[in-house]
C-alpha positions as CSV (number, residue, x, y, z in Angstrom):
1,M,18.4,-1.4,4.2
2,S,22.2,-0.6,2.9
3,S,23.7,2.5,0.8
4,T,25.6,0.5,-1.8
5,G,23.3,1.6,-4.7
6,P,20.2,1.7,-6.5
7,A,19.0,-0.9,-5.3
8,S,19.1,-0.3,-1.8
9,H,16.8,2.3,-2.4
10,P,12.4,1.4,-1.3
11,C,11.2,2.8,-4.5
12,V,12.1,0.8,-7.7
13,A,10.3,1.9,-10.8
14,D,8.2,-0.4,-12.9
15,S,7.0,-0.5,-16.5
16,A,3.3,0.7,-15.8
17,E,3.5,4.5,-15.9
18,N,1.6,5.0,-12.7
19,L,3.1,2.3,-10.4
20,I,5.5,3.0,-7.7
21,R,6.8,-0.6,-5.9
22,I,8.1,0.3,-2.4
23,A,10.1,-2.5,-0.6
24,G,12.0,-2.4,2.9
25,P,11.3,-0.8,6.2
26,L,10.6,2.8,5.1
27,R,12.6,5.4,6.9
28,P,12.5,9.4,7.4
29,G,15.4,9.2,4.8
30,D,13.5,7.6,2.5
31,V,10.5,10.1,2.3
32,P,11.7,12.6,0.5
33,P,12.8,11.1,-2.9
34,L,9.2,8.8,-2.7
35,C,7.7,12.1,-2.6
36,E,9.5,13.6,-5.4
37,Q,9.2,10.5,-7.4
38,V,5.1,10.5,-6.6
39,A,4.9,13.9,-7.9
40,A,6.6,13.5,-11.4
41,V,4.5,10.3,-11.8
42,R,1.1,12.2,-10.8
43,H,2.2,14.8,-13.5
44,G,3.9,12.3,-16.2
45,P,2.3,10.9,-19.1
46,G,0.3,8.5,-16.8
47,G,-1.3,11.1,-14.9
48,G,-3.9,10.1,-13.1
49,D,-3.9,8.0,-9.7
50,V,-0.7,6.8,-8.4
51,I,-0.4,3.1,-7.3
52,C,2.0,2.5,-4.7
53,D,2.7,-1.1,-4.4
54,V,3.8,-1.9,-0.5
55,T,3.3,-5.9,-0.9
56,D,7.3,-6.0,0.0
57,V,6.9,-3.2,2.6
58,T,8.7,-5.6,5.8
59,T,7.2,-3.5,8.5
60,A,4.2,-2.4,9.9
61,D,5.1,0.6,12.2
62,M,4.9,4.8,13.0
63,S,7.7,5.4,10.5
64,T,5.8,3.5,7.9
65,V,2.9,5.3,8.5
66,D,4.2,8.7,8.6
67,A,5.6,8.1,4.9
68,I,2.4,6.4,3.3
69,A,1.0,9.9,4.8
70,R,3.5,12.3,3.5
71,L,3.2,10.3,-0.1
72,Q,-0.6,11.1,-0.3
73,L,-0.1,14.5,0.9
74,A,2.8,14.7,-2.1
75,A,0.1,13.2,-4.4
76,R,-2.9,16.0,-3.1
77,R,-0.3,18.8,-3.4
78,A,0.3,17.6,-7.3
79,G,-3.4,17.3,-7.8
80,G,-3.9,13.4,-7.2
81,R,-4.0,10.7,-5.2
82,I,-2.2,7.5,-3.9
83,R,-3.9,4.0,-4.3
84,L,-2.1,1.9,-1.8
85,R,-1.7,-1.9,-3.2
86,N,-1.5,-5.0,-1.3
87,P,-0.7,-3.7,2.5
88,T,0.0,-6.4,5.0
89,P,-3.1,-6.8,7.1
90,A,-0.7,-5.3,10.0
91,L,0.0,-2.1,7.9
92,L,-3.6,-2.1,7.2
93,A,-4.9,-2.5,10.6
94,L,-2.7,0.2,11.8
95,L,-3.5,2.7,8.8
96,G,-7.1,1.8,9.9
97,L,-6.3,2.7,13.8
98,V,-4.9,5.7,13.1
99,G,-7.5,6.6,11.2
100,L,-5.4,7.8,8.0
101,V,-7.8,5.3,5.7
102,E,-11.2,7.3,6.6
103,L,-8.9,10.8,7.4
104,L,-7.1,11.1,4.2
105,G,-9.5,9.3,1.9
106,L,-6.9,6.5,1.4
107,V,-7.8,4.0,-1.2
108,V,-6.6,0.6,-0.8
109,E,-6.2,-2.3,-3.2
110,M,-6.3,-6.1,-2.5
111,E,-5.3,-8.4,-4.8
112,G,-5.1,-12.1,-4.0
113,H,-7.0,-11.8,-0.5
114,A,-10.0,-13.5,0.5
115,E,-13.0,-11.1,0.6
116,Q,-14.1,-9.9,4.1
117,R,-16.2,-12.9,5.8
118,E,-15.5,-15.0,3.2
119,P,-13.6,-18.1,3.4
120,P,-10.5,-18.6,1.2
121,R,-11.6,-21.1,-1.7
122,G,-11.1,-24.8,-1.0
123,V,-12.1,-24.1,2.5
124,Q,-15.4,-26.0,3.3
125,E,-17.7,-24.9,6.5
126,A,-17.9,-27.8,9.2
127,V,-21.3,-29.6,9.4
128,E,-22.8,-30.6,12.7
129,A,-24.2,-33.8,13.4
130,G,-27.9,-33.4,13.0
131,D,-28.2,-30.3,11.0
132,A,-30.6,-30.7,8.5
133,A,-30.1,-31.1,4.7
134,L,-30.3,-28.0,2.5
C-alpha cells in the first residue's frame, strides 16, 4: 500500500450509505480511520448495520483479523454491528478458527458462492455403473 493519495487508502466510500468497501492488506495504521468511518456511517442517515465489503482484502492474517475485531467493536460502541460481506474462504476460516464469528456475533454475508454442501451450478454428480435408476 502506498501513501500517494486517497486511492491508496484501504477504505472507499460507496454510493450506499451504510456500505464500506475495504481493499488491500489491512495494517495496524489503517484501523483508526476505518473505525472512525464505521462510527460515522453508523450515526449517518443510513443508520442500521454497517456493511463492510471485504471482497478485495488480499490477506488473511492476524492483522486483518485484528482490524475486523476492532471494526466490530467500533460499531458496537456506536450502537450497531458490522456485516462482513464476501470474505475469502481463507479469511472466513481464520475468523472461525480464532472464534470471532461466534464470540462477536459477526454476521457474514456471502454473495455468488454455492451453498454449503451443494455443488456449484453446472456440476453433475458421477454415476457408478450398476447404480439403480431413480
